[in-house]
C-alpha positions as CSV (number, residue, x, y, z in Angstrom):
1,M,-0.8,10.4,-4.1
2,D,-1.0,14.1,-4.6
3,L,0.1,16.1,-1.4
4,S,-2.8,18.5,-1.6
5,Y,-5.2,15.5,-1.7
6,L,-3.6,14.0,1.4
7,I,-3.8,17.4,3.2
8,D,-7.5,17.6,2.4
9,W,-8.0,14.2,4.1
10,A,-6.0,15.3,7.1
11,N,-8.1,18.5,7.2
12,L,-11.3,16.4,7.1
13,L,-10.3,13.8,9.8
14,L,-8.8,16.4,12.1
15,R,-11.9,18.6,11.8
16,W,-14.1,15.6,12.5
17,A,-12.0,14.6,15.6
18,H,-11.9,18.2,16.7
19,V,-15.7,18.5,16.6
20,I,-16.3,15.2,18.4
21,T,-13.9,16.1,21.3
22,A,-15.2,19.6,21.5
23,V,-18.8,18.3,21.8
24,A,-17.6,16.0,24.6
25,W,-15.8,18.8,26.4
26,I,-18.5,21.5,26.0
27,G,-21.2,19.0,27.0
28,A,-19.4,18.0,30.2
29,S,-18.6,21.6,31.0
30,F,-22.2,22.7,30.5
31,Y,-23.5,19.8,32.5
32,F,-21.3,20.5,35.5
33,V,-22.0,24.2,35.4
34,M,-25.7,23.5,35.3
35,L,-25.3,21.0,38.2
36,D,-23.4,23.4,40.4
37,N,-26.0,26.1,39.9
38,S,-28.9,23.8,40.4
39,L,-27.9,22.4,43.8
40,S,-30.0,23.0,46.8
41,V,-29.1,22.6,50.4
42,P,-30.1,19.1,51.6
43,T,-33.0,18.9,54.1
44,H,-32.9,15.1,54.8
45,E,-31.0,14.3,58.0
46,D,-29.3,11.3,56.4
47,L,-27.7,13.5,53.8
48,K,-26.6,16.1,56.3
49,K,-24.9,13.4,58.4
50,K,-23.1,12.2,55.3
51,G,-21.7,15.7,54.8
52,V,-23.6,16.4,51.6
53,D,-23.4,20.2,50.8
54,G,-25.8,20.2,47.8
55,E,-28.2,17.9,46.0
56,M,-30.2,17.8,42.8
57,W,-32.9,15.5,41.6
58,A,-33.3,15.1,37.9
59,V,-35.4,13.0,35.6
60,H,-34.0,11.7,32.3
61,G,-34.3,8.7,30.0
62,G,-37.1,7.1,31.9
63,G,-35.3,7.2,35.3
64,F,-34.5,9.5,38.2
65,Y,-31.0,10.7,39.2
66,H,-30.0,12.1,42.6
67,S,-26.7,14.0,42.4
68,N,-24.9,14.9,45.6
69,K,-22.0,17.3,46.0
70,Y,-19.4,17.3,48.8
71,M,-17.4,20.5,49.0
72,V,-14.5,18.6,50.5
73,A,-15.1,14.8,50.9
74,P,-17.8,12.4,52.2
75,K,-17.9,11.9,55.9
76,W,-19.4,8.5,55.7
77,L,-16.9,6.6,53.6
78,P,-13.2,7.0,52.5
79,L,-12.6,8.7,49.3
80,P,-13.0,6.0,46.6
81,E,-10.0,5.0,44.5
82,N,-12.0,5.0,41.3
83,L,-12.5,8.7,40.6
84,H,-13.8,10.0,37.3
85,W,-11.6,12.9,36.0
86,S,-12.7,15.2,33.3
87,Y,-9.7,16.3,31.3
88,W,-9.1,14.1,28.2
89,E,-11.9,16.0,26.4
90,S,-10.1,19.3,27.0
91,Y,-6.6,18.1,25.9
92,S,-8.0,16.2,22.9
93,T,-9.9,19.2,21.7
94,W,-6.9,21.4,21.9
95,L,-4.5,18.9,20.2
96,T,-6.9,18.2,17.3
97,G,-7.6,22.0,17.0
98,F,-3.9,22.8,16.9
99,G,-3.4,20.0,14.4
100,L,-6.1,21.4,12.2
101,F,-4.7,24.9,12.5
102,T,-1.2,23.6,11.5
103,V,-2.5,21.7,8.5
104,L,-4.7,24.5,7.1
105,Y,-3.1,27.7,8.3
106,L,0.5,27.3,9.3
107,F,1.3,24.8,6.5
108,N,-0.2,27.3,4.0
109,A,0.7,30.5,5.8
110,G,1.4,32.5,2.7
111,T,-2.1,31.8,1.5
112,F,-4.2,31.7,4.6
113,L,-2.4,33.9,7.2
114,V,-1.0,36.6,5.0
115,D,-3.0,39.3,3.3
116,K,-0.6,41.8,1.9
117,S,-3.3,44.4,1.7
118,V,-3.6,44.2,5.5
119,H,0.0,43.6,6.5
120,D,2.9,42.8,4.1
121,W,5.2,40.4,5.8
122,S,6.7,37.0,5.2
123,P,4.9,33.7,5.9
124,G,7.6,32.8,8.5
125,A,7.0,36.0,10.4
126,A,3.2,35.4,10.3
127,I,3.6,31.9,11.7
128,G,5.7,33.2,14.5
129,A,3.2,35.9,15.3
130,A,0.3,33.5,15.2
131,L,2.0,31.1,17.7
132,G,2.9,34.2,19.8
133,F,-0.7,35.1,20.0
134,L,-1.6,31.8,21.6
135,A,1.2,32.0,24.2
136,A,1.0,35.7,24.9
137,F,-2.8,35.7,25.6
138,W,-2.5,32.8,28.0
139,L,0.4,34.4,29.9
140,L,-1.3,37.8,30.2
141,Y,-4.7,36.3,31.1
142,D,-3.1,34.0,33.7
143,A,-1.2,36.9,35.2
144,I,-4.4,38.9,35.6
145,C,-6.1,36.0,37.3
146,R,-3.3,35.2,39.7
147,T,-2.5,38.8,40.7
148,L,-6.0,40.3,40.9
149,G,-8.4,37.4,41.2
150,R,-8.4,37.1,45.0
151,R,-8.6,40.8,45.8
152,R,-11.8,42.6,46.8
153,N,-14.2,42.6,43.8
154,G,-11.5,40.4,42.1
155,D,-14.0,38.6,39.8
156,L,-15.3,42.0,38.5
157,V,-11.8,43.4,38.0
158,V,-10.6,40.3,36.3
159,G,-13.6,40.2,34.0
160,V,-13.2,43.8,32.9
161,L,-9.4,43.4,32.2
162,V,-9.9,40.1,30.4
163,F,-12.6,41.6,28.2
164,A,-10.3,44.5,27.4
165,L,-7.5,42.1,26.6
166,V,-9.7,40.1,24.2
167,V,-10.8,43.4,22.5
168,F,-7.2,44.5,22.0
169,A,-6.2,41.0,20.7
170,A,-9.1,41.1,18.2
171,W,-8.1,44.5,17.0
172,L,-4.4,43.6,16.7
173,A,-5.1,40.3,14.9
174,C,-7.2,42.1,12.3
175,Q,-4.4,44.6,11.7
176,L,-1.8,41.8,11.1
177,F,-3.5,38.8,9.6
178,A,-6.0,38.0,6.8
179,G,-9.5,38.5,8.1
180,R,-10.4,34.9,8.1
181,A,-7.2,33.9,9.9
182,A,-7.7,36.7,12.4
183,F,-11.1,35.5,13.4
184,L,-9.9,32.0,13.8
185,L,-6.8,33.0,15.7
186,V,-8.8,35.0,18.3
187,G,-11.0,31.9,18.9
188,A,-7.9,29.7,19.1
189,M,-6.1,31.9,21.6
190,M,-9.1,31.8,23.9
191,A,-9.5,28.1,23.5
192,T,-5.8,27.7,24.3
193,A,-6.4,29.6,27.6
194,M,-9.4,27.3,28.3
195,S,-7.4,24.2,27.9
196,A,-4.4,25.7,29.8
197,N,-6.8,26.4,32.7
198,V,-7.5,22.7,32.9
199,F,-3.9,21.6,32.4
200,F,-2.2,24.1,34.7
201,W,-4.7,24.9,37.4
202,I,-7.9,22.8,37.6
203,I,-6.6,19.3,37.3
204,P,-3.4,19.9,39.4
205,G,-5.4,21.6,42.1
206,Q,-7.8,18.7,42.2
207,R,-4.9,16.2,42.4
208,K,-3.5,18.1,45.4
209,V,-6.8,18.1,47.1
210,V,-7.2,14.3,46.6
211,A,-3.6,13.7,47.8
212,Q,-4.2,15.8,51.0
213,L,-7.5,14.0,51.7
214,R,-5.9,10.6,51.3
215,A,-3.0,11.6,53.5
216,G,-5.4,12.8,56.2
217,Q,-4.2,16.4,55.9
218,A,-6.2,19.6,56.0
219,V,-7.3,20.6,52.6
220,D,-6.1,24.0,51.3
221,P,-9.2,25.8,50.1
222,V,-7.2,27.9,47.5
223,H,-7.2,24.9,45.1
224,G,-11.0,24.8,45.0
225,Q,-11.2,28.6,44.7
226,R,-8.8,28.7,41.8
227,G,-10.4,25.7,40.0
228,K,-13.8,27.3,40.4
229,Q,-12.7,30.6,39.0
230,R,-11.0,29.1,36.0
231,S,-14.0,26.8,35.4
232,V,-16.4,29.8,35.4
233,H,-14.1,31.6,32.9
234,N,-14.1,28.6,30.6
235,T,-17.9,28.4,30.5
236,Y,-18.1,32.1,29.5
237,F,-15.4,31.7,26.9
238,T,-17.2,28.8,25.2
239,L,-19.8,30.6,23.1
240,P,-17.4,33.4,22.1
241,V,-14.9,30.8,21.0
242,L,-17.5,28.9,19.0
243,I,-18.7,32.0,17.2
244,A,-15.1,33.0,16.4
245,M,-14.4,29.6,14.9
246,L,-17.7,29.5,12.9
247,S,-17.7,33.1,11.7
248,N,-14.5,32.8,9.8
249,H,-16.5,30.7,7.3
250,Y,-18.5,33.8,6.3
251,G,-16.6,36.3,4.2
252,W,-19.1,39.2,4.7
253,L,-18.2,39.1,8.4
254,Y,-14.4,39.1,8.3
255,Q,-14.3,41.4,5.2
256,A,-16.3,44.1,6.9
257,Q,-14.6,47.5,7.2
258,H,-14.2,47.2,11.0
259,N,-14.0,43.5,11.2
260,W,-12.4,43.5,14.6
261,L,-15.5,45.2,16.0
262,V,-17.7,42.7,14.3
263,L,-15.8,39.9,16.0
264,V,-16.0,41.6,19.4
265,L,-19.8,42.1,19.1
266,L,-20.3,38.5,18.1
267,M,-18.3,37.2,21.0
268,L,-19.9,39.6,23.5
269,A,-23.4,38.5,22.4
270,G,-22.3,34.9,23.0
271,A,-21.1,35.7,26.5
272,L,-24.2,37.6,27.4
273,I,-26.5,34.8,26.2
274,R,-24.4,32.2,28.1
275,H,-24.7,34.3,31.2
276,S,-28.5,34.1,31.1
277,F,-28.4,30.4,30.9
278,V,-25.9,30.1,33.8
279,S,-28.1,32.4,35.9
280,R,-31.2,30.6,34.9
281,H,-30.2,27.5,36.8
282,K,-29.6,29.4,40.1
283,A,-32.7,31.4,39.7
284,H,-34.8,28.2,39.3
285,V,-33.4,26.8,42.6
286,L,-34.1,30.1,44.5
287,G,-37.6,30.4,43.0
288,K,-36.8,33.6,41.2
289,R,-37.7,34.6,37.7
290,T,-35.3,33.6,34.9
291,P,-32.9,36.6,34.2
292,W,-33.3,36.7,30.4
293,E,-32.3,40.3,30.1
294,H,-28.7,39.5,29.3
295,A,-29.8,37.2,26.5
296,V,-32.1,39.9,25.2
297,V,-29.2,42.4,25.1
298,G,-27.0,39.8,23.3
299,T,-29.7,39.1,20.8
300,L,-30.3,42.8,20.2
301,A,-26.5,43.1,19.6
302,L,-26.7,40.4,16.9
303,G,-29.7,42.2,15.4
304,G,-27.9,45.5,15.4
305,L,-24.9,43.8,13.8
306,A,-27.0,42.3,11.1
307,F,-28.5,45.8,10.4
308,W,-25.1,47.4,10.3
309,L,-23.6,44.9,7.9
310,A,-26.6,44.8,5.6
311,P,-25.8,45.8,2.0
312,P,-27.1,49.2,1.0
313,P,-30.2,49.4,-1.2
314,R,-29.5,49.2,-4.9
315,S,-29.5,52.4,-6.9
316,D,-31.8,52.9,-9.9
317,A,-28.8,52.3,-12.2
318,Q,-28.0,49.0,-10.4
319,L,-31.6,47.9,-10.6
320,A,-31.7,48.7,-14.3
321,A,-28.4,46.8,-14.8
322,A,-29.9,43.8,-13.0
323,R,-32.6,43.6,-15.5
324,Q,-30.1,43.3,-18.4
325,P,-29.2,39.9,-19.6
326,V,-25.7,38.7,-18.8
327,A,-23.5,37.5,-21.6
328,F,-21.4,34.5,-20.9
329,A,-18.4,36.4,-22.3
330,Q,-18.7,38.8,-19.4
331,V,-18.8,36.0,-16.9
332,Q,-15.8,34.3,-18.4
333,S,-13.9,37.5,-18.4
334,V,-14.5,37.9,-14.6
335,I,-13.6,34.3,-13.9
336,E,-10.4,34.5,-16.0
337,Q,-9.2,37.6,-14.1
338,R,-10.3,36.7,-10.6
339,C,-10.4,32.9,-10.4
340,V,-8.5,31.0,-13.1
341,M,-5.1,31.6,-11.5
342,C,-6.0,29.1,-8.8
343,H,-8.4,27.0,-10.8
344,N,-6.8,25.9,-14.0
345,A,-5.4,22.9,-15.9
346,Q,-2.2,22.9,-13.8
347,L,-3.5,24.1,-10.4
348,Q,-7.0,23.0,-9.2
349,N,-7.5,24.1,-5.7
350,K,-10.3,22.0,-4.0
351,N,-10.4,20.0,-7.2
352,V,-12.1,22.9,-9.1
353,A,-11.0,24.0,-12.5
354,L,-12.5,27.0,-14.4
355,H,-10.4,27.4,-17.5
356,T,-13.0,26.3,-20.0
357,P,-16.6,27.3,-20.6
358,E,-17.8,23.7,-19.9
359,L,-15.9,23.7,-16.5
360,I,-17.4,27.0,-15.6
361,R,-20.9,25.6,-16.3
362,V,-20.2,22.4,-14.3
363,N,-18.9,24.4,-11.3
364,A,-21.4,27.2,-11.5
365,Q,-23.0,26.2,-8.2
366,A,-19.7,26.3,-6.4
367,V,-18.8,29.6,-7.9
368,Y,-22.1,31.1,-6.9
369,Q,-21.9,29.8,-3.3
370,Q,-18.2,30.7,-2.7
371,A,-17.9,34.0,-4.6
372,V,-21.4,35.4,-4.4
373,V,-23.3,34.1,-1.4
374,Q,-20.5,33.6,1.2
375,K,-17.9,35.8,-0.4
376,L,-15.2,33.4,0.6
377,M,-13.5,33.4,-2.8
378,P,-11.1,34.6,-4.0
379,L,-9.3,33.8,-0.8
380,N,-8.6,37.0,1.1
381,N,-9.9,38.7,-2.1
382,A,-6.4,38.3,-3.4
383,T,-7.5,39.2,-7.0
384,Q,-9.6,42.2,-5.9
385,I,-13.0,41.0,-7.3
386,T,-15.5,43.9,-7.0
387,D,-19.0,43.8,-5.7
388,A,-20.2,44.6,-9.2
389,E,-18.5,41.5,-10.5
390,R,-20.0,39.4,-7.8
391,D,-23.4,40.8,-8.7
392,L,-22.7,39.9,-12.4
393,L,-22.0,36.3,-11.4
394,R,-25.1,36.3,-9.3
395,R,-27.3,37.4,-12.1
396,W,-25.8,34.9,-14.5
397,F,-26.3,32.0,-12.1
398,E,-29.9,33.0,-11.2
399,S,-30.8,33.4,-14.8
400,G,-29.8,29.8,-15.5
401,A,-26.0,29.8,-15.7
402,S,-25.8,29.3,-19.4
403,A,-22.4,28.8,-21.1
404,Q,-23.6,29.8,-24.5
405,Q,-21.4,32.4,-26.1
């Protein structure tokens, strides 16, 4: 079978597995963050005697749930042998994501990572730099947390420095890689840090606590403090990572003039919106109003971004041109110059060929969606299609996509 066909299947199955495991990880993470912030101090004497530090009642699926949290361990029974550990979701998400990144971007680095109009370098160098991004961000982020996280106002200092690090990484990625790859890479480096938090700190710390409890030793509180800090970071990284991953499918975002700033604003909006939801749970327990102002600021940032990126109004000349019929010869000329080199009788990327009038008509919907609406094609605009040419394709399709000469 054709190699490109097999790669497409690998792409599909890895993407499917990645989404499934990510849903499991994010769902578990969101649930436990909600649970932690919804706990109230127990008032029942029986719970106090058992050493319960926080409780939450919930109703779901026709039944009632009573969740208890022990900051260290139960006082009324030994620590059970059968403990549920939440880590396979994190590791599986990272492994499937890295597999997908390898199949799509690293395996085709010359096409997907390199845009010579951004930075002219070899595919091998781009691959090395992309992998370096994943490792370097984790090392710098981890160093910030370890050295500054336990100082006075440590959480604030760490938050400011990590934000600055993400901004710099977004700027640098957009100076080195094709826009689509840069957006994905920034999301991938943050996702790598999230999974590394679980692998290097959260799970090992929990294992040490369990071992100390079962050995009858005093529990070192630093493990809980570190695990909590990294878990909080993970929940704030989640929406920025998701929007970075999704936004690389929209060419008008990563092709913007200051695309790194577009990415930063998208991620910042996600973090602000997430903060409102995290704070909402605690406010509900304390009987305070829901602090929606952060979500409002995040939403306004998205609105401002949409206004900034909106295409300018058409001039009178453009409006007049839009009323003129489009000859198929004009459309065919654009497609031959901008599209046929990758969609022809010998090479048919994504199983699309455009080298005959009939094939252009058959694939008119795909051309319209990819080149006009989403502006994903040509990939990295390698053939330098112009906005006027995209508009010509739009007018042709919206007038019926005729292939008559």
